N, C-alpha and C positions, 0 to 999 in steps of 0.2 A: 123546607117544601113538597110537596109532592111529587113523586119522576113525572107523570104524565103534566104535571100543570110549569114544569120545568121544557119537558119538552117542546110541549106547545110553545110558551114562551121564545127560547130559541127560534121556533120555523115563524112565528110572527117577525122579528128580531129579524133574521134572512130575509124573509118577505119587502120589511118595509126598505132596504139595504139595496139588493136588489131595484124596486120600484125607481128609488134615491139614481139609480145612476143606469136608468134603462134612458128608450130613445127622446123620448119626450125633453128632457131637460139638455140632451144635447141635440135637439131640434131649434130649440131658444139660442141657447149658443152661435148654431150656424148661423142660424137669422138676423144675429147683431152684428156679425162681418158683413152684413151686404151693404155696397156703397148706397149709401144717400146724396140722391140728388141735390143740385145745389149745393153741392161743398165739396167742390174741389177747385181750390182756391191756391190763385198764384205764387209762387216762391217770393221771400219779403227780396227778393233783387226784382223783382216784377212790380211789385206793389211798389216801391220804391218811384218805377219809373214812369210807372200810371198816374203817382204821385203828382211827379212833376207838369205833366200831361195836364190836369185836374188842376192844378195853380197858374198855366195858363191861362185856362178857359177859366177859370174864376175873374183873373184879371182883367181878360179882356169882353165878360159878362161888365164889368164894373165901371170898365172905359164906357159904356156904350149907356151906363147905365148915369154915367157922371155927362154924358153926350147928352144925353136925355133932357135932362135937366136944366144945359141952359141951350136948350134950341140944335142943339149941333145934327141935324137926323141924318145927314154922310156917314160924320164920322158914327155914330150913333149904328146904323144898321151897319157899316164894314167890319166892326168889330163884333158884331154881334155873331157877321154871316163866319167869320175869322173862327169867332169860342165855337161853332160847331164843328171845325176840321178839326181842334185840340179834341173836341170830344166821343170824334167817331176813333180816335187814334186811340183817347184813353179804353174806351173799351175792345180793341184788336189785340189788346196787350196777352202775354201769353200764351201759350199754344192749346191749352180748352178753350179760351177765348175765341182764339182766331179760326179755333173747329167748327167751337158752335156759330159765330156768325157765315161758315161756309157752308151749314147743314140749315140755318136759317133763309141762304139766298138759294138754295135750292124746293127750298120748301116758297122761294114767292117764283120760284121760274113754272112753277105747275100756271099756268093761264087757261088752260082748259082741260078735256079729260082723256085727251090722246101722252102718254106715260112715255114714248118716244124721247123727249127731246130731256125728262126727267130723270130718264136711267139710264143719258147719257155722261150727266155728273157721278151717278155711283163711282164707277173706278178712281177718279181724286181723293173722294169724299174718304172712299177703303183706307189710301193709299196715307193720308188725311191723321189719321185715327189713328192705323199701326205704325205712326209717328211719334203718338205719344209713349208715356211710359208702358212700360209693360205691366199694369195692377187690373184690378175689380172694376173699378169704375172703368176702365177704358172698353176691359171685356163686356160688362154690359150695354154701355156706349154702340160696339160693337153689332153685339147681336140685335140691337132693337132697326140699326141700321139694316142689319141682314137682313129683317123679318120684313123691314119696306119692302125692301127690292125686290121680294120673293110675293109677296103681296102683289107687288107692280107686275112684276114678269107671266105669272103663271093667275091671275085675275084671282087672285082668293081672296077669300072673306078676310070684308079690317080696313082701316085707313091708313095707309100708309105716311099721312100727313102726321098721324097723330102718335106714329111711333117714331117720326125724324127728331118731331121736337120732344121726344123725353129723350133720346140723343142727346139732342142740344140740350137738356135742362140737368142731363147726368152732365155735363161737362162745362156746368157752369158755375157760378161764385156767387149765391142769392146773394148775402151781406153786400157783396162790391156791384153786384150788378142790375139790384134793383133801385136801390138811390142811384143810380149811374143810368137807366132808362129812367128816369125818372127826370133828369135832368135834362136825357136828348128830347122826350118828348115835350118839357115842356120851354123849352128852345122851338122845338118844329113851331110848337103853340106862337111862339115872340113872334117866328122868320113871317110866317102866314099873317097873325094879326097888322104887322108890316110891312107888307103889300098890298094887303086890298084895304088899308088906310079907309074903311069903316069907322075905324074909331081909333084916334093917338096914341102911342105905346104910352104907357103913364108910368112911375116911379117902385109902385106894387107891383105891377105886374111881372118886376124881376123877382119877388118876397121867393114865389117856389125851389127857382131854380136854382138861387144860391145856397136857400135853405138844403136843395138834395143836394148840391156838391159839396154843403159841410157835411154830410151827412156821408158821402163819400169816403171823405177826406178819415171824418171821427174814424171809420172802419179802418181802411188801410192802418192809419196808423198804432190803434189796437191793435192790430194783426203784421205786423210787418214783422213779428221775430216769427211766426207761425206757418207752418205749413209748403210744400218742397215741389212743387208745380213747377 
């Protein structure tokens, strides 16, 4: 092969190797390590404690449905109300879930355009986030909280509640939280229907909350040997 062709081939090979090892590929690798919102799941121990709460909730829901079938309205109401307490307890299990609930409470605290009442909660929120394991998810949530606080303090452009929502989602386990939240929503709907007495609660009204609890339990049993929060 002529010398100039060999030199050209070597140059092209060197250029290809240089391009393969350059920054765009490194950037892709860096991006893949970013925390994924909704992926902050509790440890196996916390998941199993949550399963105990959900088992109690399911038993209370079934008792309420059985009471409805025989016209025992007092027991139907009392067991349905009790199920709400254990469902809320299940939703608060784990440091990430507790902190996410605190963020949600702070979001609800904004009842007007004044920021002082909302800002009063941020020292507590910062302390709660700092108590979490020091990893990229904790850092991402903390950054979003700081951005929300800066917007509120300095009247900067942006939506502080949106930033708080991002922080909350970073500390949430979607596989657990979504079906559990669906159960909480259905429970609230049942309580409202029962209290208004416009239409009686019937057997099929319990179907969605039972399905949601089944899906939540299935996630726990599948993932109880994974994650470390």
